[in-house]
N, C-alpha and C positions, 0 to 999 in steps of 0.2 A: 504494500500500500504506500501511497505518497506520504511524505512527511508533512505534518501540519504546520501552519504558520500561526504565530502569536502577533496580534496587532492591537494598537491603541492610538486613538486620535484625540487631541485635546486643544482647547482654545481658551485664551484668557486675555485680559487687558492689563497693561501696566498701570501704575498709579497715575501716569499722565495721559492715559487713554489709548496708548499705542497697542494695536492688536498683536498677539503672538499665537501662532498655530504650530503645533508639533505633531508629526505623524511618525510612528515607529513600527517597523515590521521586523520580526525576528524569524529568520529562515534557518533551517537546519540546526535548531537549538539542540544542545546535548541533553536536555531534560527528557524524561520519560514521556511518552505520548499523553498519558493521563494527567501529567503535571503542566502541560502546555496550555496557557491561557493568556489572553491579553492583559488581564489584571495581575497575573502572577509574574509574567516575564517582561512584557512590553511597557506596562504602566510605570514601573519603577524607573525605567530608562527615560520615559517621557517626562516624569516628574523632575528628574535631575536636570534634563535639558531645559525645561520650562523655568525652573528655579534659577539656573545659570543665566538665561536670557533676561529674565525679569530683574535679577540682582544687578546685571550689567547696565540696565537702563536707569537705575536709581542713582 
């Protein structure tokens, strides 16, 4: 069977109103098939990227 993808998309605005959009796709993750989910694998990456972008805009 094909390997599953974990994905997560997020959107926010900085304190000054600038939009920030982040999309993360994890392909060929080393996790077990049952452990692959957007919330489990991709969301933590998206959170870190979003935080870095928002922090850099302040």
